[in-house]
N, C-alpha and C positions, 0 to 999 in steps of 0.2 A: 461591626459593618466593614471595617478595613480587612478583616480576615475573610469575609464573604466575597469581597471584590477580588482578593488575591486567589481564592479558590475558583472563582469564575475564570479568571485568566488561565489558570492552570488547566481547567476543563476544557477550554477552547484549544489550548496549545496540544493538549493530549488527543482531543478530538479530530484536530486537523490532521495529525499523523494517521490515526485509524482510518479516517476518510480517504486519504491518499492511497493507502493500501487497499481499501475496500473498493475503490474505483477500479482496480485491476481485476479483482474477482467478478464485479459486476459487468464490466465490458465483455470480458471472456464469456461469461454465462449468457449474457444478452445475444451473442452471436452463435455460440456453439452449444449452449445449455450444458456447459462443462464447468465444474467446480475445480479449478486449477490449484490444488493444495501445494504445488511447488512454488507458488507465487511468494510465499514467505522467504523461500531460499533464494528467489531473485533479488529480493530486498537485501538479503545478507551478502550476496555476491557484490552488490552495488556499494554496499558499506565498505568491504574490503578494498575494492578498487579506488574508491574515493580516499580512503585512508592512505593508500600507497602514494597517490598523487600529492596529497598535503604533506607527505613526509619527505619525498624526494625532489619535489619541485623547488626551485629557488624561491627564496622568502618563505620558508617553512613556517607554517602557522599564520601567515597573512591573509587579508582579505582576497587578494587575487588568486592565492592557492586554493582557498576554498571555493571560490567562484568556479575555477577550472575543475575542481574535484566534483562539484555537482554536475557539471556537463559530462565529465568523463564517467562518473558513476551512472548517470542516466543511460548513456551510450552502451556501457557495459551491461547494464541491466536489460536494455532493449535487445542486445545481441543474445544474451543468455535466454530471454523469453523466447526469441525466434527460433533459437537452436532447439529448445525444448518441444516447441510446436512442430518443427519439421522432423525431428528424430523420434519423438515419443507419441505425439498425438495425431499428426497427419496421417501415418500409416493405419491408425485405428478409426479413422472417420467412418462413420456408418455402422460401426460395431456397437453392441449393446453398452449402455451407459456404465453399467457396473464394471466392465472391463476397463474402460477409459478412467474411471475413478480410482480403481485399484492402481492403474499405472501412474497417475498422478501422485499418489502416496508413495510409490516406489520411487519415482523420480525425486521427490522431496528427501527421502531417506538417502539415496545415492549421493545427492550433491551435498548434503550435510556431512557425510562421511568422507567425501573426497576432500572438502574443505578442512575437515578435522585432521585428516592426514597430512595435508600440506602445511597447515599451521601448527601441528602437533597439539591440537586442541587448547592452545594457549590464548588468553584474552589479549587484546591490544587496545591502545587508548588513543583518542584524538588529542591533537594539540589544541587547546581551546583558543578561539579567536577573540571573543567577547570577554576579555579580562581588563582588570584595572592596571595601573602603572607598576604596582608591586606584584602583579600576577597571582593574586591570592583570591580574588572574589570576582563575581560576574559584574560588569557594568549594569546599573539599574536605570530604567526610566522611571523616575520616581512618580508615586510611591509604590507601585504594585508590579509594574511590568519590567522584567529583565531584557537585555538585548537578545539573549538567547531565545527567549520565548517569542519576542518580536520577529526574529529571524525564521522560527518555525512557522509561526502563524503567517507572516508575510509571504515567505517562499510557498507555502502551501496554497495560499489564495491565488498567487500568481500562477502556479502549475494548474490548479482548478479552472481558472479563467481561460488559460490556454486551451485545456481540454474542451471546455464549453465551446470555444471558438471552432476548434477543429471539427467537433461532432455536428454542430448546428450551422456553420457557415462556410464549410468548404465541400468540394465535390466528393472526396473521400468520405467525409463525415455523413453525407447523404447516402453513400453506398453501404456504409455500416449500418445505418437505420434501416435501409431496404433489406439487407441480409438478415438483420435481426428480426424484422417482421415475418419474413418468409424466404428462406434461402433458396428453395427450388424456384420460386417465381423470379427471384432476383437473378438466377442464373439464366433463366429464359429471357429476361430482359437485356442480357448482354453483359451483366456485371461479373467480373472475375472474382468469384467468391473466395477462391484460394488466396488471392492477393489481399482482399479485405481482411480475411482472418489473420494472415500474417501481420498486416498493419495493426491490427488490434492488439496482437501480442506485443509488438514493438512498443506500442503507445503505453500499454500497462506496464512493460518492463521499464521503460524510460521513467515513468512517474514513481515506480517502486525504487529504482536505483537512485534518483536524485533525492527522494524522500529520505532515504537511508542516511544521507549526508545531513540532513536537517536534524534528524534524530540523534545522529552521532554528536553534533554540536551541542545538543541538549543533555544527552545522557553520558557521553563520554566514552563507553566501552563498545568494543566490537569483538564478537566471537562467533564461532561456527553455528551455534544454536540460537542466535539472536533473532532469526527470522520466524521461528516456531510459534512462540507465543504471540507476538504481535500480529503474525498472519492469521492465527486462529481467531483472535479477538477482531480483526478487520473482517473476517468472514462472518462473525456474529453481527458486526455493523452493517454488512451488506444484506444480511438476512432480515435485519431489524428494519432497515429502509426499504426493503423490497428489491431482492437480488435481480439485477437486469435493468434497475432503474438508476441513472446517474445521480439525479437530485437524491434519490433515496439513499445512496452510499454517503453523500454528504451529511444528510440529517442523522443517519444511523451513527456515523462516527462521531459527530458531536455529541449525541445522546449518551453513547457509550463512555465518550471522555468525561462528560459531566458526572455521569453515574459512578465511574471509578474514583474520580477526584473527590466528590462529596462523601462517598462510603469511606474512603481512606481518611478524610479529614474529620469527619464527625462520628463515625461508628468505630472502624478499626481497619488499619492497614492489612490486616490478615485476610480480610474479605475482598481486597482489591481484585484479584484474579478470578475469584468465585462469582463476582457480581456479573461478569460478562456472560459466563455460561448459564447463570440463572435467568438472565434476560433472554438467552437463546431458547431455553426450555419454555419460558412463559410465551414468547412469540409463536413458537411451533404449536403450543396448545391453543392459544387464543386467535392468533391471526397469521397462519403459516406463510400467507403471500406478503407480509410486511406492511409497512405503513403506506408506501406508494405502489406496491404490487397489486396486480389484479389476478384474480382466480380465473384460470382458463382450463376448462374440462379437456382433457387428453383423449384423443380419439384412439380407439384400439380396434 
């Protein structure tokens, strides 16, 4: 029983991370019908910026430096996402989707290689904040929850709550929902669609960058390729929940987190990565629209 509870906690922690990244995919898709495969690299850039803040800010490794790292990583992630939108996606607006999709993959590879060149493809490590007096183990909220997991779950819940407030309780959020339903009609009603799209990328980038700091405190390592696999898995989570649906991204992330955790614990850790893509195949075969998605016939 104790082991089961521990695995549930691990599943929630992992699922919260996937959900945060998946929200970026689902918001951009909801507005532009674009799969932003460079979103994982926004996550990676945010991780590096947060790491730099934590390393060089006075009080290295303390709670204050960690809080500042979250904010700075979110801002850098937002700037990176906005730059990608302005430079790579905006000039292609209205072009066939396959062109934009190929561009997204190209942007992802480009950013990875630039960061690999700058960092010499070397891994870097976070200074852990949640350690005991002898700095050898993570503080535990007995008997199952570590402070690192609590930090990830609490931080992710806070950011998701903030996102819900922005989308459903603010004027910009109302504009986002209008553009998501019909961009042309929203423009005719006086909504600046370019501003809404830019804001969506900024919001998605902020969540990815800030979430990268949460992941860094849990996993420790930062490298130029760290956004690829979590980004692909978060895409699976978004598809599973119904890409374009914010609640779907949350549910899809949690389901994927639980699936990975329980497969690793009770079957084999070798299948941890395979389970995500197995889920993707099953979803595409059985319910392509996802759990919360709706099938809408496309007019031709």
